[in-house]
C-alpha positions as CSV (number, residue, x, y, z in Angstrom):
1,X,58.5,14.3,215.2
2,X,56.0,11.8,216.6
3,X,53.9,14.7,218.0
4,X,53.3,16.0,214.5
5,X,51.3,12.7,213.8
6,X,48.8,13.5,216.6
7,X,47.2,16.2,214.4
8,X,46.0,16.4,210.9
9,X,48.4,17.5,208.3
10,X,48.2,21.3,207.7
11,X,45.9,21.7,210.8
12,X,46.4,25.0,212.8
13,X,47.7,24.1,216.2
14,X,49.0,26.2,219.1
15,X,52.8,25.8,219.4
16,X,52.4,25.2,223.1
17,X,50.1,22.3,222.4
18,X,52.7,20.6,220.1
19,X,55.1,21.0,223.0
20,X,52.9,20.2,226.0
21,X,54.9,19.2,229.0
22,X,57.8,21.5,228.0
23,X,58.6,24.7,229.9
24,X,57.7,27.1,227.2
25,X,57.3,30.8,226.7
26,X,55.3,32.0,223.7
27,X,53.9,35.5,224.5
28,X,51.7,35.6,221.4
29,X,50.2,32.0,221.8
30,X,51.4,31.4,218.2
31,X,49.5,29.0,216.0
32,X,51.5,27.0,213.6
33,X,50.6,24.9,210.6
34,X,51.2,21.3,211.7
35,X,53.1,19.1,209.2
36,X,53.4,15.4,209.6
37,X,57.2,15.3,209.5
38,X,59.7,13.1,207.8
39,X,63.4,12.6,208.8
40,X,66.5,13.8,207.1
41,X,70.1,13.8,208.1
42,X,72.3,16.7,207.0
43,X,75.5,15.7,205.2
44,X,77.2,18.9,206.2
45,X,77.0,21.3,209.1
46,X,74.5,24.1,208.7
47,X,73.6,27.3,210.7
48,X,70.1,26.8,211.9
49,X,68.6,30.2,211.9
50,X,65.7,30.8,209.4
51,X,67.3,33.9,207.9
52,X,69.5,31.8,205.7
53,X,68.1,30.8,202.4
54,X,70.3,27.8,201.8
55,X,69.4,24.5,200.4
56,X,70.1,21.6,202.9
57,X,71.7,18.5,201.4
58,X,70.6,15.4,203.4
59,X,70.7,11.6,203.4
60,X,67.3,10.0,203.1
61,X,65.5,13.1,202.0
62,X,67.7,14.6,199.2
63,X,68.3,18.4,198.8
64,X,65.8,20.4,200.7
65,X,64.7,24.0,200.0
66,X,62.7,26.3,202.2
67,X,59.4,24.6,201.2
68,X,60.7,21.1,201.7
69,X,62.0,22.0,205.2
70,X,58.4,22.4,206.2
71,X,58.0,18.6,206.0
72,X,61.4,17.3,207.0
73,X,63.0,17.5,210.5
74,X,66.7,17.6,209.8
75,X,69.4,16.3,212.1
76,X,72.3,18.7,211.6
77,X,75.8,17.6,210.6
78,X,78.0,16.0,213.4
79,X,79.4,18.6,215.9
80,X,77.6,21.5,214.1
81,X,78.2,24.8,216.0
82,X,74.5,25.6,216.0
83,X,71.3,23.6,216.6
84,X,71.2,19.8,216.6
85,X,68.0,19.5,214.6
86,X,65.8,22.0,212.8
87,X,62.9,22.4,210.4
88,X,60.7,25.3,209.1
89,X,57.3,26.0,210.5
90,X,54.6,28.2,209.0
91,X,52.8,30.8,211.1
92,X,49.9,33.0,210.1
93,X,50.6,36.7,209.5
94,X,49.6,38.5,212.7
95,X,50.5,41.9,214.2
96,X,53.1,41.9,217.0
97,X,54.0,44.8,219.3
98,X,57.7,43.8,219.4
99,X,58.3,42.6,215.8
100,X,55.8,44.5,213.7
101,X,54.2,41.7,211.9
102,X,55.0,38.0,212.6
103,X,54.1,35.3,210.2
104,X,55.3,33.4,207.3
105,X,58.1,30.8,207.7
106,X,60.4,30.6,210.7
107,X,62.6,27.8,212.1
108,X,62.0,25.5,215.0
109,X,65.5,24.6,216.3
110,X,66.2,21.9,218.9
111,X,69.5,21.7,220.9
112,X,70.5,18.8,223.1
113,X,72.9,19.8,225.8
114,X,74.7,17.2,227.9
115,X,75.7,19.0,231.1
116,X,75.3,18.3,234.8
117,X,73.7,21.7,235.6
118,X,72.1,24.4,233.4
119,X,72.1,28.1,234.2
120,X,70.7,31.1,232.4
121,X,74.0,32.1,230.7
122,X,74.4,28.7,229.2
123,X,70.7,28.7,227.9
124,X,71.2,32.1,226.3
125,X,74.4,31.1,224.7
126,X,72.8,28.0,223.1
127,X,69.8,30.0,221.9
128,X,71.9,32.8,220.5
129,X,74.1,30.5,218.4
130,X,71.2,28.4,217.2
131,X,68.2,30.7,216.4
132,X,67.0,34.2,215.5
133,X,64.6,36.0,217.9
134,X,61.7,35.2,215.7
135,X,62.5,31.4,215.5
136,X,61.3,28.9,218.1
137,X,64.1,27.3,220.2
138,X,63.8,24.3,222.5
139,X,66.8,23.1,224.6
140,X,66.7,19.4,225.7
141,X,68.8,18.4,228.7
142,X,68.6,15.8,231.5
143,X,70.5,18.4,233.7
144,X,69.2,20.0,236.8
145,X,68.5,23.7,236.4
146,X,70.4,26.0,238.7
147,X,68.9,29.4,239.6
148,X,66.0,31.0,237.8
149,X,65.9,30.6,234.1
150,X,63.6,33.2,232.5
151,X,62.9,32.0,229.0
152,X,62.9,34.5,226.2
153,X,59.8,34.6,224.0
154,X,59.5,31.7,221.6
155,X,61.7,29.5,223.8
156,X,61.4,26.2,225.6
157,X,63.2,23.9,227.9
158,X,62.9,20.3,228.6
159,X,65.0,19.4,231.6
160,X,65.1,16.8,234.4
161,X,62.0,18.2,236.0
162,X,59.7,17.8,233.0
163,X,61.6,15.1,230.9
164,X,59.1,12.3,231.6
165,X,56.0,14.6,231.2
166,X,57.3,15.8,227.8
167,X,58.5,12.5,226.4
168,X,55.9,10.1,227.8
169,X,56.0,6.9,229.7
170,X,59.1,5.4,228.1
171,X,61.1,8.6,228.7
172,X,62.1,7.2,232.1
173,X,64.2,4.5,230.5
174,X,66.0,7.0,228.2
175,X,66.6,9.3,231.2
176,X,68.1,6.6,233.3
177,X,70.2,5.5,230.4
178,X,71.5,9.1,229.9
179,X,72.4,9.2,233.7
180,X,74.3,5.9,233.4
181,X,76.2,7.1,230.4
182,X,77.0,10.4,232.2
183,X,78.4,8.5,235.2
184,X,80.6,6.4,232.9
185,X,82.1,9.3,231.1
């Protein structure tokens, strides 16, 4: 959310620049329309893929339609079976060898996963339940990655190895706190 403030509202920005420090795969070097985001908290649980054309009822931001979701990052309802937070992003219409034409409105979905280790099967399971192939998906975890994780297109990972780089100088405190909480549970 704070990263959206680094750029002008409605400025075209590479997706990988918005998520610098993250392990990211974006085969098309997609540009997105930056929006300076507001915060909303969903009252209900919602599926987070962009194919659904459902209004989202939130605290703080009211009822959000597809257009409003361009400006509000929404924390999903407690224990939602899909992504933890989501919002719509706008991409320019461009040809793609895999998808025909890409462009228009897609979702960016974030999922926080509190596990000790992360493998490819767990990553794929989280992405599949949260996002469509044309959506952007980023998994956030303080876990250590086991084995090689080959990210699908339009996918990212913030793990123990890049946590501080992604979140900045105060991320170390949040990381240490998450480790303390993990040991206590």
